[in-house]
C-alpha positions in Angstrom: -19.2 25.4 -56.8 -18.3 26.0 -53.1 -17.9 23.0 -50.9 -20.2 22.9 -48.0 -18.5 21.6 -44.8 -20.2 18.7 -43.0 -22.0 19.7 -39.8 -19.9 19.4 -36.6 -22.1 16.6 -35.2 -21.7 14.4 -38.3 -17.9 14.9 -38.4 -17.7 13.9 -34.7 -20.1 11.0 -35.3 -17.9 9.4 -38.0 -14.6 10.0 -36.4 -12.5 7.2 -34.9 -10.7 7.2 -31.6 -6.9 7.1 -32.3 -6.1 4.3 -29.9 -3.9 1.2 -30.4 -5.4 -2.0 -31.7 -6.1 -4.5 -28.8 -4.5 -7.5 -30.5 -4.7 -9.8 -27.4 -8.4 -9.1 -26.9 -9.0 -9.7 -30.6 -7.3 -13.1 -30.4 -9.3 -14.0 -27.3 -12.5 -12.9 -28.9 -11.9 -15.1 -32.0 -11.1 -18.1 -29.8 -14.0 -17.6 -27.4 -16.6 -17.1 -30.2 -15.5 -19.4 -32.9 -13.9 -22.2 -30.7 -17.2 -23.5 -29.3 -18.8 -23.6 -32.7 -15.8 -25.6 -34.1 -16.0 -28.1 -31.1 -19.8 -28.4 -31.5 -19.4 -29.2 -35.2 -16.7 -31.7 -34.5 -19.0 -33.5 -32.1 -22.0 -33.3 -34.3 -23.8 -30.7 -32.1 -23.4 -27.4 -33.9 -26.5 -26.1 -32.1 -24.9 -26.6 -28.7 -21.7 -24.8 -30.0 -23.8 -21.8 -31.1 -25.4 -21.6 -27.7 -22.1 -21.6 -25.9 -20.8 -19.0 -28.4 -23.7 -16.7 -27.4 -22.6 -16.9 -23.8 -19.0 -16.1 -24.7 -20.2 -13.0 -26.6 -21.8 -11.7 -23.4 -18.4 -11.6 -21.6 -16.5 -10.5 -24.8 -18.5 -7.2 -24.7 -17.3 -6.6 -21.1 -13.6 -7.4 -21.6 -11.3 -4.4 -21.4 -7.7 -3.7 -20.9 -6.6 -3.0 -17.3 -5.7 -4.6 -14.0 -6.7 -8.2 -13.7 -8.8 -7.7 -10.5 -10.8 -4.9 -12.2 -11.3 -7.1 -15.3 -12.3 -10.1 -13.2 -15.0 -8.0 -11.4 -16.3 -6.5 -14.6 -16.5 -9.8 -16.6 -17.7 -11.8 -13.6 -20.7 -9.5 -13.0 -21.4 -9.4 -16.7 -21.4 -13.2 -16.9 -23.6 -13.5 -13.8 -26.2 -10.9 -14.8 -26.0 -11.8 -18.5 -26.8 -15.4 -17.6 -29.6 -14.4 -15.3 -31.2 -12.1 -18.0 -30.8 -14.8 -20.7 -32.5 -17.4 -18.4 -35.4 -15.0 -17.7 -35.7 -14.3 -21.4 -36.1 -18.0 -22.3 -38.8 -18.4 -19.7 -41.1 -15.4 -19.8 -43.3 -13.5 -22.3 -41.5 -10.6 -24.1 -43.7 -8.2 -22.1 -41.6 -8.9 -19.0 -38.7 -7.2 -20.8 -40.1 -3.9 -19.6 -39.4 -4.8 -15.9 -35.9 -6.1 -16.9 -35.2 -2.8 -18.7 -36.3 -0.8 -15.6 -34.0 -2.9 -13.4 -31.2 -2.6 -15.8 -31.4 1.2 -15.9 -31.6 1.3 -12.1 -28.5 -0.9 -11.8 -26.6 1.2 -14.3 -26.8 4.3 -12.1 -24.7 2.6 -9.4 -21.4 2.7 -11.3 -19.6 1.9 -14.6 -18.7 -1.7 -13.7 -22.2 -2.7 -12.6 -23.6 -0.6 -15.5 -21.9 -2.9 -18.0 -23.4 -6.0 -16.2 -26.8 -4.3 -16.3 -26.5 -3.8 -20.0 -25.7 -7.5 -20.6 -28.7 -8.5 -18.5 -31.1 -6.5 -20.7 -29.4 -7.3 -24.0 -29.3 -11.1 -23.4 -32.8 -11.1 -21.9 -34.0 -9.8 -25.3 -31.9 -12.5 -27.0 -33.3 -15.1 -24.7 -36.9 -14.3 -25.8 -36.1 -15.4 -29.3 -34.4 -18.6 -28.2 -36.1 -21.9 -29.4 -33.9 -24.4 -27.5 -35.0 -25.9 -24.2 -34.6 -23.2 -21.5 -32.5 -25.3 -19.2 -30.2 -26.4 -22.0 -29.8 -22.9 -23.4 -29.0 -21.4 -20.0 -26.4 -24.0 -19.1 -24.7 -23.6 -22.5 -24.8 -19.8 -22.2 -23.3 -20.0 -18.7 -20.6 -22.3 -20.0 -19.7 -20.0 -22.8 -19.5 -17.0 -20.4 -17.3 -19.0 -18.1 -15.0 -20.0 -21.0 -14.6 -16.3 -22.0 -13.7 -15.3 -18.4 -11.2 -18.1 -18.1 -9.5 -17.2 -21.4 -9.3 -13.5 -20.4 -7.8 -14.2 -16.9 -5.7 -17.3 -17.6 -2.4 -15.4 -17.3 -3.3 -13.7 -13.9 -1.5 -16.3 -11.7 1.8 -15.8 -13.5 1.6 -12.1 -14.4 0.5 -10.8 -11.0 1.0 -7.0 -11.0 2.2 -6.8 -14.5 -0.7 -4.6 -15.6 -0.1 -2.2 -12.7 3.6 -2.1 -13.4 3.0 -1.3 -17.0 0.6 1.5 -16.0 3.3 3.1 -13.8 5.9 2.6 -16.5 3.7 4.3 -19.0 3.6 7.4 -16.8 7.4 7.6 -17.0 7.3 7.0 -20.7 4.8 9.8 -21.3 6.7 12.1 -18.9 9.8 11.6 -21.0 7.9 12.1 -24.2 6.4 15.3 -22.9 9.9 16.7 -21.9 11.3 15.7 -25.2 8.5 17.6 -27.0 9.0 20.8 -24.9 8.9 23.9 -27.0 7.2 22.1 -29.9 3.5 21.9 -31.1 3.3 18.4 -29.7 4.0 19.4 -26.1 0.4 20.0 -25.1 -0.9 16.8 -26.6 1.9 15.0 -24.8 0.8 16.5 -21.6 -2.7 15.2 -22.1 -1.4 11.7 -22.7 0.6 12.0 -19.4 -2.6 13.1 -17.6 -4.5 10.1 -19.0 -1.7 7.6 -18.1 -1.5 9.0 -14.5 -5.3 8.6 -14.1 -5.1 5.0 -15.3 -2.2 4.2 -13.0 -3.9 5.7 -10.0 -7.1 3.8 -10.8 -5.2 0.5 -11.1 -3.2 0.8 -7.9 -5.9 2.3 -5.7 -8.2 -0.6 -6.6 -5.4 -3.1 -6.0 -4.7 -1.5 -2.6 -8.4 -1.5 -1.6 -8.5 -5.2 -2.4 -5.2 -6.2 -0.7 -5.4 -3.7 2.3 -1.8 -2.7 1.8 -0.4 -6.2 2.5 1.2 -6.9 -0.9 4.7 -5.5 -1.1 4.8 -5.2 -4.9 1.7 -3.1 -5.0 2.8 -0.9 -2.1 6.2 -0.3 -3.8 4.5 0.7 -7.1 2.1 3.0 -5.3 5.0 4.8 -3.5 6.7 5.2 -6.9 3.6 6.7 -8.4 2.8 9.1 -5.4 6.4 10.3 -5.3 6.2 11.0 -9.0 3.7 13.9 -8.5 6.4 16.5 -7.7 8.3 15.3 -10.8 5.3 15.9 -13.0 4.7 19.3 -11.5 8.2 20.4 -12.2 8.1 18.9 -15.7 4.9 20.7 -16.5 6.5 24.0 -15.4 9.4 23.3 -17.8 7.2 22.6 -20.7 5.0 25.6 -20.1 8.1 27.8 -20.1 9.1 26.1 -23.4 12.5 25.0 -21.9 14.0 21.8 -23.2 15.0 19.2 -20.7 18.6 17.8 -20.8 18.8 14.7 -23.0 20.3 12.8 -20.0 17.1 13.5 -18.0 14.9 12.2 -20.8 17.0 9.1 -21.2 16.9 8.5 -17.5 13.1 8.6 -17.5 12.8 6.1 -20.4 15.3 3.9 -18.5 13.2 4.2 -15.3 10.1 3.1 -17.3 11.9 0.0 -18.5 13.3 -0.9 -15.1 9.8 -0.6 -13.6 8.4 -3.0 -16.2 11.3 -5.4 -15.4 11.0 -5.0 -11.6 14.6 -3.8 -11.4 16.0 -1.1 -9.1 16.0 2.4 -10.5 19.4 3.8 -11.6 21.2 6.7 -10.0 19.7 10.0 -11.0 22.0 12.2 -13.1 23.0 15.6 -11.7 21.3 18.6 -13.3 23.4 21.0 -15.4 25.1 23.8 -13.5 22.9 26.4 -15.2 19.7 24.5 -14.4 16.8 26.6 -13.3 14.6 26.0 -10.1 12.1 23.8 -12.0 14.7 21.5 -13.4 16.5 21.2 -10.0 13.3 20.4 -8.3 12.5 17.7 -10.8 15.9 16.1 -10.3 15.4 16.3 -6.5 12.0 14.6 -6.8 13.5 11.9 -9.1 16.1 11.1 -6.4 13.2 10.7 -3.9 11.6 8.2 -6.3 14.9 6.3 -6.6 15.1 6.0 -2.9 11.5 4.8 -2.6 12.5 1.7 -0.6 13.2 3.8 2.4 9.9 5.6 2.2 7.5 2.7 1.8 6.5 2.3 5.4 5.9 6.0 6.0 4.1 6.9 2.8 2.0 3.8 2.2 -1.0 4.8 4.4 -4.3 3.3 3.5 -7.0 6.0 3.0 -9.8 5.9 5.5 -12.9 4.4 3.9 -16.4 5.5 5.0 -18.4 2.9 7.0 -20.7 0.6 5.1 -23.8 2.3 6.6 -22.6 5.7 5.4 -21.9 4.4 1.9 -25.3 2.8 1.7 -27.0 6.0 2.8 -25.0 8.0 0.2 -26.1 5.5 -2.5 -29.7 5.7 -1.3 -29.8 9.5 -1.4 -27.8 10.1 -4.6 -28.8 7.0 -6.7 -31.9 5.4 -5.5 -33.8 8.6 -4.9 -32.2 10.6 -7.7 -34.5 12.2 -10.3 -31.9 11.5 -13.0 -31.9 7.8 -12.1 -35.7 7.5 -12.4 -35.7 9.5 -15.6 -33.4 6.9 -17.2 -35.5 4.1 -15.8 -38.7 5.5 -17.2 -37.3 6.3 -20.6 -35.6 2.9 -21.1 -38.7 0.9 -19.8 -41.1 3.0 -21.9 -39.1 2.5 -25.2 -38.6 -1.2 -24.6 -42.3 -1.5 -23.9 -43.0 0.3 -27.2 -40.6 -2.2 -29.0 -42.4 -5.2 -27.5 -45.8 -3.7 -28.5 -44.5 -2.9 -32.0 -43.4 -6.5 -32.4 -46.9 -7.8 -31.4 -48.9 -5.3 -33.4 -46.8 -5.6 -36.6 -46.7 -9.4 -36.3 -42.9 -9.4 -36.8 -41.2 -12.7 -37.5 -38.6 -12.2 -34.8 -39.8 -9.2 -32.6 -37.0 -9.6 -30.1 -34.6 -7.9 -32.5 -36.6 -4.6 -32.2 -36.3 -4.7 -28.4 -32.6 -5.7 -28.7 -31.9 -2.6 -30.9 -33.7 -0.3 -28.3 -31.7 -1.9 -25.4 -28.3 -1.4 -27.1 -29.0 2.1 -28.4 -30.8 3.6 -25.4 -28.5 2.3 -22.6 -28.4 5.5 -20.4 -24.7 6.1 -19.8 -22.9 5.3 -23.0 -22.8 8.7 -24.7 -25.2 10.4 -27.0 -28.5 8.7 -27.6 -28.8 10.4 -31.0 -25.3 9.4 -32.0 -25.8 5.8 -30.9 -29.1 5.5 -32.8 -27.6 6.8 -36.0 -24.4 4.8 -35.7 -26.4 1.7 -34.7 -28.6 2.1 -37.7 -25.8 2.6 -40.1 -23.6 -0.1 -38.6 -26.4 -2.6 -38.2 -27.4 -2.1 -41.8 -23.9 -2.9 -43.0 -23.7 -5.8 -40.5 -27.1 -7.2 -41.5 -26.1 -7.2 -45.2 -22.9 -9.1 -44.3 -24.3 -11.6 -41.8 -27.5 -12.3 -43.7 -25.6 -12.7 -47.0 -23.3 -15.2 -45.3 -26.3 -17.3 -44.2 -28.1 -16.8 -47.5 -25.3 -18.5 -49.4 -25.4 -21.3 -46.8 -21.6 -21.9 -46.5 -20.0 -25.2 -45.5 -19.9 -25.5 -41.7 -16.1 -25.2 -41.3 -16.1 -22.2 -43.6 -18.6 -20.7 -41.2 -16.3 -21.2 -38.3 -13.5 -19.3 -40.2 -15.9 -16.4 -41.0 -17.0 -16.2 -37.3 -13.4 -16.1 -36.2 -12.6 -13.4 -38.7 -15.5 -11.2 -37.7 -14.8 -11.8 -33.9 -11.3 -10.5 -34.4 -12.7 -7.2 -35.3 -15.2 -6.8 -32.4 -12.6 -5.5 -29.8 -11.3 -3.1 -32.5 -14.8 -1.7 -33.0 -15.2 -1.4 -29.2 -12.3 1.0 -28.9 -12.5 2.8 -32.3 -16.1 3.7 -33.2 -19.6 2.6 -32.1 -20.8 2.2 -35.7 -17.8 -0.2 -36.4 -18.8 -2.2 -33.3 -22.4 -2.6 -34.6 -21.1 -3.6 -38.0 -18.9 -6.4 -36.6 -21.3 -7.6 -33.8 -24.5 -7.8 -35.9 -23.3 -10.5 -38.3 -22.1 -12.6 -35.3 -25.5 -12.3 -33.6 -27.3 -13.1 -36.9 -25.2 -16.2 -37.5 -25.6 -17.4 -33.9 -29.4 -16.9 -33.7 -30.5 -17.4 -37.3 -28.5 -20.3 -38.4 -31.7 -22.3 -38.9 -32.7 -19.8 -41.6 -29.6 -20.4 -43.7 -30.3 -20.2 -47.4 -33.1 -17.6 -47.0 -32.3 -14.2 -48.6 -35.4 -12.6 -47.1 -33.6 -12.5 -43.8 -31.7 -9.4 -45.0 -34.9 -7.4 -45.3 -36.4 -8.7 -42.1 -33.4 -7.7 -40.0 -33.1 -4.3 -41.6 -36.8 -3.6 -40.9 -36.5 -4.7 -37.3 -33.4 -2.5 -36.8 -35.1 0.5 -38.5 -38.1 0.2 -36.2 -36.0 0.0 -33.1 -33.9 3.0 -34.0 -37.0 5.0 -34.9 -38.5 4.3 -31.5 -35.4 5.6 -29.8 -35.0 8.7 -32.0 -38.7 9.7 -31.8 -39.8 8.6 -28.3 -36.5 8.4 -26.4 -34.9 11.5 -27.9 -37.0 13.9 -29.9 -40.2 13.8 -27.8 -38.6 12.9 -24.4 -38.6 15.9 -22.0 -35.1 17.4 -21.7 -33.4 14.9 -24.1 -32.3 17.6 -26.5 -31.3 20.2 -23.9 -27.8 21.1 -23.1 -26.2 18.9 -20.3 -22.6 19.9 -20.2 -23.1 23.2 -18.3 -23.4 21.7 -14.8 -20.3 19.5 -15.3 -18.3 22.5 -16.7 -19.3 24.6 -13.7 -18.3 21.9 -11.2 -14.9 21.5 -12.9 -14.3 25.3 -12.7 -15.1 25.2 -9.0 -12.6 22.4 -8.6 -10.0 24.5 -10.3 -10.8 27.3 -7.8 -10.2 24.9 -4.9 -6.9 23.8 -6.4 -5.8 27.4 -6.9 -6.8 28.5 -3.3 -5.1 25.5 -1.7 -1.9 25.2 -3.9 -1.1 28.9 -3.7 -2.3 29.5 -0.2 -0.2 29.9 2.9 -0.7 26.3 4.1 -1.3 23.9 1.3 -2.4 20.5 2.6 -4.3 18.9 -0.3 -2.3 20.3 -3.3 -1.3 16.9 -4.9 -4.8 15.4 -4.4 -6.5 18.5 -5.8 -4.1 18.8 -8.7 -4.8 15.1 -9.7 -8.6 15.6 -9.2 -8.5 18.8 -11.4 -6.7 17.0 -14.3 -9.0 14.0 -14.0 -12.0 16.3 -14.1 -10.7 18.0 -17.2 -10.3 14.6 -18.9 -13.8 13.6 -18.0 -15.1 17.0 -19.1 -13.4 16.6 -22.5 -15.1 13.2 -22.8 -18.5 14.6 -22.0 -18.1 17.4 -24.5 -17.1 14.9 -27.2 -20.2 12.9 -26.5 -22.4 16.0 -26.8 -20.7 17.2 -30.0 -22.6 14.5 -31.9 -25.9 16.0 -31.0 -27.4 18.1 -33.9 -29.5 20.2 -31.6 -28.9 22.7 -28.8 -26.7 20.4 -26.7 -24.3 19.9 -29.6 -24.2 23.6 -30.5 -23.4 24.5 -26.9 -20.7 21.9 -26.6 -19.1 23.1 -29.9 -19.3 26.8 -28.7 -17.8 26.0 -25.3 -15.1 23.6 -26.6 -12.4 26.3 -26.4 -13.1 26.7 -22.7 -11.5 23.3 -22.1 -8.3 24.4 -23.7 -8.1 27.6 -21.5 -8.9 25.6 -18.4 -6.1 23.2 -19.1 -3.7 26.1 -19.5 -5.0 27.6 -16.3 -4.3 24.3 -14.4 -0.8 24.2 -15.8 -0.3 27.9 -14.8 -1.3 27.1 -11.2 1.2 24.3 -11.1 3.9 26.6 -12.5 3.1 29.3 -10.0 3.7 26.8 -7.2 7.2 26.3 -8.4 7.8 30.0 -9.0 7.0 30.8 -5.4 10.3 29.2 -4.4 12.1 31.7 -6.7 10.2 35.0 -6.3 8.4 34.4 -3.0 4.8 33.4 -2.1 1.8 35.4 -3.3 -0.2 37.4 -0.9 -3.3 35.8 0.6 -5.4 38.7 -0.8 -4.3 38.1 -4.4 -4.8 34.3 -4.1 -8.3 34.9 -2.7 -9.1 37.4 -5.5 -8.1 34.9 -8.2 -10.1 32.1 -6.5 -13.1 34.3 -6.3 -12.8 35.2 -9.9 -12.7 31.5 -10.9 -15.7 30.7 -8.7 -17.6 33.7 -10.3 -16.9 32.1 -13.6 -18.6 28.8 -12.4 -21.5 30.9 -11.2 -21.8 32.5 -14.6 -22.0 29.2 -16.3 -24.8 28.0 -13.9 -26.8 31.2 -14.3 -26.2 31.6 -18.0 -24.8 35.1 -17.6 -21.5 36.7 -18.5 -18.8 36.8 -15.8 -18.7 40.0 -13.7 -16.0 42.5 -14.2 -13.4 41.8 -11.5 -9.9 43.2 -10.9 -7.2 40.5 -11.1 -3.7 40.7 -9.6 -0.8 41.0 -12.0 2.3 40.6 -9.8 4.7 37.7 -9.6 4.2 34.8 -9.2 0.6 35.1 -10.3 0.9 37.0 -13.5 0.5 33.9 -15.7 -2.3 32.6 -13.6 -4.2 35.9 -13.9 -3.7 35.9 -17.6 -5.2 32.4 -17.9 -8.1 33.2 -15.6 -8.9 36.2 -17.8 -8.7 33.9 -20.8 -11.2 31.5 -19.4 -13.6 34.3 -18.5 -13.1 35.9 -21.9 -14.1 32.7 -23.7 -17.2 32.4 -21.6 -18.2 35.9 -22.6 -18.3 34.7 -26.2 -20.6 32.3 -28.0 -21.0 29.8 -25.2 -23.3 31.9 -23.0 -25.0 33.6 -25.8 -25.9 30.3 -27.4 -27.5 28.9 -24.2 -29.3 30.4 -21.3 -29.7 27.0 -19.6 -26.1 26.2 -18.9 -27.0 24.6 -15.6 -29.4 22.0 -17.0 
């Protein structure tokens, strides 16, 4: 009997993100969620402890790794809007959840930080409609739990200062050393991707810190100089790796040592001299490293704050792109419609706790957290497992202090589920919510069936009305983002290899960031079993060729110092070919036949441009004629 392989969407759906376990967040989660219950039991008010624990759960969802300022903003907004939503839920009829859902979807279109807060507002508004305690008491306890979780997460901020930002910059040097050590091996390309991701995180952390401090803080300014001066080092290192040339062990050792010194706030050591037979790329890398080591002399001249658009201009941009955007209002309509159906189903079916149906819809259909289909399936599977666990715990009616231990054990797993797999997250969160909200039903085994039915109804509403029947929900969505990224590569090519490059570093960083975001979007679409998933699977090889093209452009910049600059006509021809490729994606056609230059230093760039265009002539375009949707 021949084994039939699982479909691509199912394999992607069940896969886990290979990321480190967030031990510190797990410990904070256990303390924030189980601690209030333990205190409440000790004081003879376990009900109050449960209410405080619910508020802490709101902030626990929003806690992530990163700079303290970013985390404070994210968790503070989540606590504020989560408390507001919970308060509204305790006061109004469930029908008002439709308006809360519409407001949540509108808020989510503004940005990722506000989006998380909007999600908490809707989720805990649904939870609030099922709350039986006095509204004022429930709201005060909820706010206290949210504040407790925020304080636990940010307690080390005054003494750690820029530790997160220093670690982010140090990670860049560690990944740079690892990439050079892997040069010539099969692990080199994956090491380069890790380097790109770490550079993105470091820039995000430091740019946000600079915008908050307006360049006044010396430690942040110094770190930013180190990071910006590292760009030429990375460019030279990428050229070495692309050529398959190993870096001297002394260079790799120096980079690891630099990472350690950055973490410890120590001066960088003297850069070793390159070998006598070193090529241009290696010599350029060592020269750039010496520039980094001398960063103290360059702080005042290189630490310029970027001009920020006036507030009025930013508001007009938000109004045009977000408030009036068709995509925004499409998300608002879909979320509000499905939440309305959930509320109606709870009324018509006379469900015992109808808020659970709306809660399921709110978590599954949040508009910017990946595939709706994937979340619905994983939410259903994860919740089924979590319901069995949580309801079984309540059904056996354990002793109060054993319940605290069980809550702490499950809370430890919530941050792990957040970073590994959405189904795992649902599996761990569901028993917590059941224990927090259904403690009064302890000893009742019927709770298992009730919660499974509520979850099944919510997932069915999302899959049928929010996905299968919703206009455009099953259509391909990665085409436009793919075309935009290809256009960005064309801009990078034209500027970096042109006669007067003035934005090369910024465009290079933007290109690698766009490729990282594109990879994430494709991975989200891969879990779709319909046309969107087939198109993402067919076009997945394009990302690989685009990454090689970006590396080739970086290598050609260094090669110009050895063989001379390319002619303006050849650079323009290559940029035009790349832009034609983006046009082909948008139009759903094959790229046009164009002549590409083959002379140094553009021979490898031409080969990679041809590879990108060749892949797009394959199954990607034939599988979809609506690439620009």
